Each structure stands twice: as structure tokens, then as C-alpha cells.
N, CA, C and O atoms as a GROMACS GRO file, in nm:
protein
  440
    1MET      N    1   0.065  -0.099   0.012
    1MET     CA    2   0.026   0.017   0.023
    1MET      C    3   0.077   0.125  -0.013
    1MET      O    4   0.133   0.171   0.087
    2ALA      N    5   0.091   0.194  -0.100
    2ALA     CA    6   0.134   0.319  -0.118
    2ALA      C    7   0.097   0.421  -0.002
    2ALA      O    8  -0.008   0.414   0.062
    3PRO      N    9   0.205   0.524   0.019
    3PRO     CA   10   0.123   0.628   0.111
    3PRO      C   11   0.103   0.744   0.023
    3PRO      O   12   0.174   0.772  -0.074
    4SER      N   13  -0.001   0.811   0.064
    4SER     CA   14  -0.075   0.900   0.007
    4SER      C   15  -0.017   1.021  -0.054
    4SER      O   16   0.088   1.015   0.010
    5PRO      N   17  -0.004   1.112  -0.119
    5PRO     CA   18   0.082   1.233  -0.187
    5PRO      C   19   0.030   1.346  -0.105
    5PRO      O   20   0.086   1.455  -0.101
    6GLY      N   21  -0.085   1.315  -0.033
    6GLY     CA   22  -0.135   1.436   0.048
    6GLY      C   23  -0.084   1.456   0.223
    6GLY      O   24  -0.131   1.536   0.305
    7LEU      N   25   0.025   1.355   0.242
    7LEU     CA   26   0.053   1.361   0.375
    7LEU      C   27   0.148   1.470   0.409
    7LEU      O   28   0.138   1.515   0.523
    8ARG      N   29   0.240   1.522   0.328
    8ARG     CA   30   0.279   1.657   0.376
    8ARG      C   31   0.187   1.793   0.365
    8ARG      O   32   0.208   1.904   0.415
    9ILE      N   33   0.124   1.768   0.317
    9ILE     CA   34   0.008   1.882   0.362
    9ILE      C   35  -0.062   1.879   0.471
    9ILE      O   36  -0.100   1.977   0.534
   10PHE      N   37  -0.082   1.754   0.498
   10PHE     CA   38  -0.163   1.718   0.661
   10PHE      C   39  -0.031   1.737   0.743
   10PHE      O   40  -0.051   1.818   0.834
   11LEU      N   41   0.086   1.693   0.741
   11LEU     CA   42   0.194   1.725   0.814
   11LEU      C   43   0.185   1.880   0.875
   11LEU      O   44   0.186   1.922   0.990
   12ILE      N   45   0.178   1.937   0.761
   12ILE     CA   46   0.214   2.093   0.758
   12ILE      C   47   0.077   2.161   0.829
   12ILE      O   48   0.089   2.268   0.890
   13VAL      N   49  -0.030   2.106   0.821
   13VAL     CA   50  -0.174   2.138   0.891
   13VAL      C   51  -0.089   2.135   1.035
   13VAL      O   52  -0.035   2.224   1.102
   14MET      N   53  -0.101   2.011   1.048
   14MET     CA   54  -0.077   1.935   1.219
   14MET      C   55   0.024   2.005   1.260
   14MET      O   56   0.004   2.071   1.362
   15LEU      N   57   0.158   2.012   1.197
   15LEU     CA   58   0.256   2.110   1.266
   15LEU      C   59   0.205   2.262   1.302
   15LEU      O   60   0.224   2.310   1.414
   16GLY      N   61   0.147   2.324   1.211
   16GLY     CA   62   0.092   2.442   1.234
   16GLY      C   63  -0.021   2.451   1.363
   16GLY      O   64  -0.023   2.548   1.438
   17ILE      N   65  -0.109   2.342   1.375
   17ILE     CA   66  -0.180   2.362   1.495
   17ILE      C   67  -0.113   2.324   1.614
   17ILE      O   68  -0.152   2.359   1.725
   18THR      N   69  -0.007   2.248   1.590
   18THR     CA   70   0.079   2.207   1.735
   18THR      C   71   0.171   2.334   1.768
   18THR      O   72   0.210   2.354   1.883
   19THR      N   73   0.202   2.416   1.664
   19THR     CA   74   0.317   2.557   1.682
   19THR      C   75   0.215   2.649   1.764
   19THR      O   76   0.249   2.716   1.861
   20ALA      N   77   0.094   2.645   1.716
   20ALA     CA   78   0.008   2.754   1.768
   20ALA      C   79  -0.049   2.687   1.900
   20ALA      O   80  -0.065   2.779   1.981
   21VAL      N   81  -0.076   2.595   1.942
   21VAL     CA   82  -0.101   2.556   2.052
   21VAL      C   83   0.014   2.571   2.175
   21VAL      O   84  -0.010   2.611   2.289
   22THR      N   85   0.157   2.526   2.117
   22THR     CA   86   0.248   2.543   2.199
   22THR      C   87   0.296   2.661   2.196
   22THR      O   88   0.389   2.672   2.276
   23GLY      N   89   0.273   2.750   2.141
   23GLY     CA   90   0.329   2.878   2.096
   23GLY      C   91   0.204   2.962   2.230
   23GLY      O   92   0.257   3.044   2.306
   24LEU      N   93   0.088   2.943   2.245
   24LEU     CA   94  -0.025   2.976   2.353
   24LEU      C   95   0.028   2.939   2.471
   24LEU      O   96   0.041   3.030   2.554
   25PHE      N   97   0.065   2.818   2.506
   25PHE     CA   98   0.134   2.766   2.620
   25PHE      C   99   0.231   2.835   2.666
   25PHE      O  100   0.226   2.892   2.775
   26ALA      N  101   0.338   2.839   2.582
   26ALA     CA  102   0.484   2.916   2.589
   26ALA      C  103   0.431   3.077   2.614
   26ALA      O  104   0.479   3.127   2.716
   27LEU      N  105   0.365   3.140   2.559
   27LEU     CA  106   0.309   3.260   2.580
   27LEU      C  107   0.268   3.251   2.764
   27LEU      O  108   0.330   3.297   2.860
   28PHE      N  109   0.174   3.191   2.759
   28PHE     CA  110   0.136   3.168   2.910
   28PHE      C  111   0.207   3.152   3.011
   28PHE      O  112   0.189   3.197   3.124
   29GLY      N  113   0.313   3.069   2.961
   29GLY     CA  114   0.416   3.075   3.089
   29GLY      C  115   0.534   3.141   3.119
   29GLY      O  116   0.596   3.143   3.226
   30VAL      N  117   0.564   3.209   2.985
   30VAL     CA  118   0.655   3.330   3.023
   30VAL      C  119   0.574   3.449   3.075
   30VAL      O  120   0.638   3.520   3.152
   31LEU      N  121   0.428   3.494   3.046
   31LEU     CA  122   0.376   3.585   3.094
   31LEU      C  123   0.364   3.525   3.246
   31LEU      O  124   0.372   3.602   3.342
   32GLY      N  125   0.344   3.390   3.265
   32GLY     CA  126   0.331   3.395   3.432
   32GLY      C  127   0.454   3.414   3.506
   32GLY      O  128   0.445   3.441   3.626
   33VAL      N  129   0.588   3.402   3.442
   33VAL     CA  130   0.704   3.400   3.455
   33VAL      C  131   0.758   3.547   3.530
   33VAL      O  132   0.823   3.569   3.632
   34ALA      N  133   0.704   3.624   3.437
   34ALA     CA  134   0.744   3.749   3.418
   34ALA      C  135   0.667   3.824   3.536
   34ALA      O  136   0.703   3.925   3.597
   35GLY      N  137   0.535   3.737   3.554
   35GLY     CA  138   0.410   3.808   3.644
   35GLY      C  139   0.445   3.790   3.777
   35GLY      O  140   0.361   3.810   3.865
   36GLY      N  141   0.572   3.749   3.806
   36GLY     CA  142   0.615   3.685   3.934
   36GLY      C  143   0.595   3.536   3.988
   36GLY      O  144   0.623   3.502   4.102
   37ALA      N  145   0.552   3.466   3.904
   37ALA     CA  146   0.543   3.310   3.950
   37ALA      C  147   0.694   3.256   3.950
   37ALA      O  148   0.722   3.185   3.853
   38ASN      N  149   0.804   3.282   4.049
   38ASN     CA  150   0.914   3.289   4.059
   38ASN      C  151   0.995   3.155   4.066
   38ASN      O  152   1.117   3.140   4.063
   39ASP      N  153   0.897   3.063   4.075
   39ASP     CA  154   0.935   2.904   4.164
   39ASP      C  155   1.005   2.848   4.054
   39ASP      O  156   1.013   2.893   3.940
   40THR      N  157   1.063   2.729   4.108
   40THR     CA  158   1.149   2.649   3.997
   40THR      C  159   1.056   2.567   3.879
   40THR      O  160   1.086   2.550   3.761
   41ALA      N  161   0.938   2.525   3.949
   41ALA     CA  162   0.860   2.472   3.866
   41ALA      C  163   0.776   2.560   3.756
   41ALA      O  164   0.738   2.526   3.644
   42ALA      N  165   0.767   2.639   3.799
   42ALA     CA  166   0.680   2.774   3.673
   42ALA      C  167   0.795   2.776   3.554
   42ALA      O  168   0.771   2.763   3.434
   43ILE      N  169   0.919   2.796   3.610
   43ILE     CA  170   1.016   2.845   3.523
   43ILE      C  171   1.044   2.694   3.424
   43ILE      O  172   1.046   2.699   3.301
   44THR      N  173   1.058   2.598   3.481
   44THR     CA  174   1.070   2.455   3.421
   44THR      C  175   0.966   2.459   3.311
   44THR      O  176   1.004   2.468   3.194
   45VAL      N  177   0.840   2.454   3.341
   45VAL     CA  178   0.742   2.474   3.245
   45VAL      C  179   0.747   2.537   3.135
   45VAL      O  180   0.757   2.488   3.022
   46ALA      N  181   0.741   2.663   3.170
   46ALA     CA  182   0.775   2.799   3.078
   46ALA      C  183   0.887   2.773   2.988
   46ALA      O  184   0.879   2.801   2.868
   47ALA      N  185   0.993   2.718   3.042
   47ALA     CA  186   1.086   2.667   2.988
   47ALA      C  187   1.075   2.521   2.840
   47ALA      O  188   1.114   2.532   2.724
   48ALA      N  189   1.034   2.446   2.882
   48ALA     CA  190   0.952   2.358   2.847
   48ALA      C  191   0.884   2.391   2.715
   48ALA      O  192   0.919   2.365   2.600
   49PHE      N  193   0.788   2.449   2.757
   49PHE     CA  194   0.671   2.532   2.633
   49PHE      C  195   0.751   2.571   2.484
   49PHE      O  196   0.741   2.545   2.364
   50VAL      N  197   0.849   2.661   2.592
   50VAL     CA  198   0.959   2.719   2.465
   50VAL      C  199   1.008   2.660   2.402
   50VAL      O  200   1.002   2.687   2.282
   51VAL      N  201   1.097   2.527   2.455
   51VAL     CA  202   1.157   2.425   2.367
   51VAL      C  203   1.071   2.388   2.264
   51VAL      O  204   1.093   2.405   2.144
   52LEU      N  205   0.969   2.334   2.316
   52LEU     CA  206   0.860   2.268   2.225
   52LEU      C  207   0.809   2.380   2.102
   52LEU      O  208   0.782   2.349   1.986
   53LEU      N  209   0.803   2.509   2.160
   53LEU     CA  210   0.771   2.577   2.022
   53LEU      C  211   0.848   2.586   1.924
   53LEU      O  212   0.816   2.584   1.805
   54LEU      N  213   1.019   2.600   1.998
   54LEU     CA  214   1.125   2.590   1.889
   54LEU      C  215   1.114   2.487   1.795
   54LEU      O  216   1.125   2.508   1.675
   55ALA      N  217   1.085   2.343   1.859
   55ALA     CA  218   1.104   2.222   1.788
   55ALA      C  219   1.030   2.224   1.672
   55ALA      O  220   1.068   2.188   1.560
   56SER      N  221   0.903   2.276   1.710
   56SER     CA  222   0.746   2.277   1.623
   56SER      C  223   0.758   2.367   1.512
   56SER      O  224   0.693   2.338   1.412
   57VAL      N  225   0.850   2.502   1.509
   57VAL     CA  226   0.846   2.593   1.374
   57VAL      C  227   0.943   2.524   1.364
   57VAL      O  228   0.904   2.456   1.269
   58ILE      N  229   1.084   2.468   1.395
   58ILE     CA  230   1.177   2.436   1.316
   58ILE      C  231   1.143   2.313   1.220
   58ILE      O  232   1.202   2.285   1.116
   59ALA      N  233   1.042   2.252   1.275
   59ALA     CA  234   1.026   2.103   1.164
   59ALA      C  235   0.878   2.178   1.075
   59ALA      O  236   0.838   2.104   0.985
   60LEU      N  237   0.818   2.278   1.086
   60LEU     CA  238   0.701   2.353   1.020
   60LEU      C  239   0.795   2.425   0.909
   60LEU      O  240   0.785   2.387   0.792
   61VAL      N  241   0.887   2.528   0.943
   61VAL     CA  242   0.965   2.526   0.824
   61VAL      C  243   1.050   2.454   0.738
   61VAL      O  244   1.084   2.478   0.622
   62GLY      N  245   1.083   2.348   0.826
   62GLY     CA  246   1.164   2.221   0.721
   62GLY      C  247   1.070   2.164   0.627
   62GLY      O  248   1.111   2.125   0.517
   63VAL      N  249   0.919   2.150   0.665
   63VAL     CA  250   0.865   2.034   0.615
   63VAL      C  251   0.821   2.145   0.476
   63VAL      O  252   0.802   2.093   0.366
   64SER      N  253   0.808   2.274   0.489
   64SER     CA  254   0.733   2.366   0.409
   64SER      C  255   0.833   2.413   0.305
   64SER      O  256   0.787   2.429   0.192
   65ILE      N  257   0.940   2.434   0.320
   65ILE     CA  258   1.070   2.473   0.234
   65ILE      C  259   1.132   2.344   0.168
   65ILE      O  260   1.221   2.350   0.084
   66ARG      N  261   1.073   2.218   0.217
   66ARG     CA  262   1.154   2.079   0.179
   66ARG      C  263   1.270   2.050   0.169
   66ARG      O  264   1.328   1.984   0.082
   67ALA      N  265   1.317   2.116   0.286
   67ALA     CA  266   1.449   2.067   0.330
   67ALA      C  267   1.467   1.936   0.357
   67ALA      O  268   1.380   1.865   0.408
   68SER      N  269   1.628   1.883   0.311
   68SER     CA  270   1.705   1.776   0.329
   68SER      C  271   1.647   1.711   0.501
   68SER      O  272   1.618   1.593   0.520
   69TRP      N  273   1.643   1.763   0.554
   69TRP     CA  274   1.627   1.744   0.710
   69TRP      C  275   1.491   1.748   0.768
   69TRP      O  276   1.460   1.718   0.883
   70ALA      N  277   1.394   1.800   0.647
   70ALA     CA  278   1.240   1.833   0.730
   70ALA      C  279   1.219   1.662   0.790
   70ALA      O  280   1.183   1.660   0.908
   71ARG      N  281   1.234   1.534   0.731
   71ARG     CA  282   1.148   1.428   0.800
   71ARG      C  283   1.221   1.397   0.945
   71ARG      O  284   1.161   1.347   1.040
   72LEU      N  285   1.366   1.439   0.946
   72LEU     CA  286   1.386   1.434   1.092
   72LEU      C  287   1.342   1.500   1.155
   72LEU      O  288   1.289   1.442   1.250
   73ALA      N  289   1.328   1.648   1.156
   73ALA     CA  290   1.262   1.758   1.202
   73ALA      C  291   1.136   1.743   1.287
   73ALA      O  292   1.112   1.776   1.403
   74ALA      N  293   1.049   1.673   1.180
   74ALA     CA  294   0.936   1.625   1.200
   74ALA      C  295   0.874   1.516   1.309
   74ALA      O  296   0.781   1.527   1.389
   75ILE      N  297   0.965   1.408   1.280
   75ILE     CA  298   0.969   1.340   1.371
   75ILE      C  299   1.038   1.380   1.552
   75ILE      O  300   0.997   1.355   1.666
   76LEU      N  301   1.101   1.418   1.522
   76LEU     CA  302   1.164   1.491   1.663
   76LEU      C  303   1.067   1.580   1.719
   76LEU      O  304   1.031   1.551   1.833
   77ALA      N  305   1.018   1.675   1.669
   77ALA     CA  306   0.907   1.756   1.680
   77ALA      C  307   0.792   1.682   1.763
   77ALA      O  308   0.760   1.719   1.876
   78GLY      N  309   0.733   1.577   1.696
   78GLY     CA  310   0.627   1.485   1.717
   78GLY      C  311   0.662   1.394   1.841
   78GLY      O  312   0.569   1.357   1.912
   79VAL      N  313   0.772   1.362   1.866
   79VAL     CA  314   0.821   1.282   1.938
   79VAL      C  315   0.824   1.383   2.100
   79VAL      O  316   0.769   1.349   2.205
   80ALA      N  317   0.911   1.522   2.074
   80ALA     CA  318   0.903   1.600   2.176
   80ALA      C  319   0.780   1.678   2.242
   80ALA      O  320   0.765   1.715   2.358
   81VAL      N  321   0.688   1.691   2.116
   81VAL     CA  322   0.542   1.744   2.207
   81VAL      C  323   0.438   1.648   2.229
   81VAL      O  324   0.321   1.677   2.253
   82SER      N  325   0.498   1.499   2.218
   82SER     CA  326   0.410   1.385   2.298
   82SER      C  327   0.445   1.383   2.438
   82SER      O  328   0.371   1.318   2.512
   83ILE      N  329   0.536   1.439   2.484
   83ILE     CA  330   0.541   1.452   2.657
   83ILE      C  331   0.442   1.502   2.714
   83ILE      O  332   0.436   1.469   2.833
   84THR      N  333   0.321   1.601   2.663
   84THR     CA  334   0.216   1.616   2.734
   84THR      C  335   0.090   1.540   2.678
   84THR      O  336   0.076   1.482   2.570
   85CYS      N  337   0.002   1.557   2.783
   85CYS     CA  338  -0.106   1.498   2.768
   85CYS      C  339  -0.197   1.544   2.608
   85CYS      O  340  -0.256   1.461   2.539
   86LEU      N  341  -0.190   1.652   2.586
   86LEU     CA  342  -0.221   1.748   2.458
   86LEU      C  343  -0.158   1.681   2.330
   86LEU      O  344  -0.219   1.644   2.230
   87GLY      N  345   0.005   1.673   2.360
   87GLY     CA  346   0.039   1.657   2.291
   87GLY      C  347   0.053   1.532   2.198
   87GLY      O  348   0.082   1.525   2.078
   88LEU      N  349   0.028   1.450   2.277
   88LEU     CA  350  -0.021   1.308   2.242
   88LEU      C  351  -0.128   1.340   2.077
   88LEU      O  352  -0.111   1.301   1.961
   89LEU      N  353  -0.193   1.393   2.118
   89LEU     CA  354  -0.306   1.422   2.018
   89LEU      C  355  -0.282   1.453   1.898
   89LEU      O  356  -0.357   1.423   1.805
   90LEU      N  357  -0.163   1.525   1.883
   90LEU     CA  358  -0.127   1.607   1.795
   90LEU      C  359   0.016   1.512   1.744
   90LEU      O  360   0.059   1.499   1.629
   91GLY      N  361   0.063   1.461   1.853
   91GLY     CA  362   0.220   1.399   1.842
   91GLY      C  363   0.216   1.294   1.744
   91GLY      O  364   0.298   1.283   1.652
   92ILE      N  365   0.102   1.200   1.770
   92ILE     CA  366   0.131   1.084   1.697
   92ILE      C  367   0.064   1.098   1.532
   92ILE      O  368   0.122   1.038   1.441
   93PRO      N  369  -0.015   1.150   1.515
   93PRO     CA  370  -0.046   1.216   1.373
   93PRO      C  371   0.072   1.277   1.286
   93PRO      O  372   0.089   1.274   1.164
   94ILE      N  373   0.150   1.336   1.393
   94ILE     CA  374   0.301   1.391   1.303
   94ILE      C  375   0.377   1.293   1.290
   94ILE      O  376   0.435   1.287   1.182
   95LEU      N  377   0.400   1.198   1.377
   95LEU     CA  378   0.489   1.111   1.354
   95LEU      C  379   0.447   1.023   1.244
   95LEU      O  380   0.516   1.016   1.141
   96VAL      N  381   0.322   0.947   1.261
   96VAL     CA  382   0.287   0.849   1.104
   96VAL      C  383   0.300   0.922   0.997
   96VAL      O  384   0.335   0.861   0.896
   97ALA      N  385   0.273   1.095   0.983
   97ALA     CA  386   0.257   1.128   0.860
   97ALA      C  387   0.405   1.156   0.824
   97ALA      O  388   0.434   1.129   0.707
   98ALA      N  389   0.502   1.205   0.901
   98ALA     CA  390   0.624   1.220   0.886
   98ALA      C  391   0.724   1.100   0.871
   98ALA      O  392   0.846   1.109   0.863
   99ALA      N  393   0.671   1.023   0.869
   99ALA     CA  394   0.750   0.868   0.872
   99ALA      C  395   0.680   0.813   0.716
   99ALA      O  396   0.747   0.745   0.638
  100ARG      N  397   0.564   0.846   0.692
  100ARG     CA  398   0.513   0.779   0.558
  100ARG      C  399   0.524   0.874   0.453
  100ARG      O  400   0.534   0.830   0.338
  101ALA      N  401   0.525   0.994   0.473
  101ALA     CA  402   0.499   1.098   0.358
  101ALA      C  403   0.629   1.068   0.269
  101ALA      O  404   0.739   1.034   0.312
  102PRO      N  405   0.589   1.088   0.125
  102PRO     CA  406   0.701   1.034   0.034
  102PRO      C  407   0.735   1.151  -0.026
  102PRO      O  408   0.824   1.139  -0.109
  103ASP      N  409   0.678   1.289  -0.006
  103ASP     CA  410   0.746   1.429  -0.095
  103ASP      C  411   0.771   1.506   0.023
  103ASP      O  412   0.696   1.599   0.052
  104LEU      N  413   0.882   1.473   0.104
  104LEU     CA  414   0.916   1.572   0.180
  104LEU      C  415   1.018   1.664   0.158
  104LEU      O  416   1.048   1.767   0.219
  105ARG      N  417   1.088   1.587   0.019
  105ARG     CA  418   1.232   1.632  -0.013
  105ARG      C  419   1.224   1.702  -0.156
  105ARG      O  420   1.176   1.639  -0.250
  106ARG      N  421   1.267   1.829  -0.173
  106ARG     CA  422   1.268   1.874  -0.321
  106ARG      C  423   1.285   1.767  -0.428
  106ARG      O  424   1.354   1.666  -0.414
  107GLN      N  425   1.206   1.803  -0.549
  107GLN     CA  426   1.238   1.718  -0.649
  107GLN      C  427   1.356   1.752  -0.744
  107GLN      O  428   1.368   1.859  -0.804
  108ARG      N  429   1.430   1.664  -0.750
  108ARG     CA  430   1.562   1.685  -0.808
  108ARG      C  431   1.533   1.706  -0.972
  108ARG      O  432   1.448   1.638  -1.031
  109SER      N  433   1.610   1.805  -1.036
  109SER     CA  434   1.558   1.823  -1.168
  109SER      C  435   1.690   1.732  -1.244
  109SER      O  436   1.785   1.702  -1.173
  110ALA      N  437   1.690   1.700  -1.352
  110ALA     CA  438   1.799   1.612  -1.403
  110ALA      C  439   1.869   1.705  -1.533
  110ALA      O  440   1.964   1.660  -1.597
   0.00000   0.00000   0.00000
């Protein structure tokens, strides 16, 4: 059974949703720390969501421009975002789409 050619678009959509969700969580975490929540747990959670945001942005850009490292970046972003409960709902489809998408690299011209 051959993979669907629409998996790249699906992967871009899922990475976009993941970027939006982790961006909101990172924003709320940073605003919380800036607002006075200076305990270790608050700073750790805010930093974790900033790292998740960076991973999903890098994967989204890589898949969008069809970089040679796009598949690896998308798989790593899917694994990273899966550490949260909500992230599992987004991370598993990202992992499956990144592993099966046939057209993540640029087409070579002859």
C-alpha cells in the first residue's frame, strides 16, 4: 500500500496546529514567570514549552521548504510534543505522517 501524496499537506497542518498550541502555552508560561511566578516549577514548565515551540517551528519551516532534514525535524518535533497529554493527540499523527510522507524533499531536476 503506497503512502498518500497528501501527507505532506496533512503534516504541515498538524505542525501548524502544534505550533499554535505550544505557542499559546509558551506565551502563558512566559507571562506567568514575568508576572511573578518565580518558583522552579513555573520556570521549568515555561522553558519546556518554549523548547517545544522551537521544535515545532523548526519542523514546520523544514517541511514547508522541503529541506533535506525535514523528516528528521518533524519526527523529533512529534516525539518532543508527545511529552504532554494534549501533545499526544497532535504528536502521534505528526509521527505517522512524517514517517510515511513520500514528498518531503525537493524534486531533483535532471
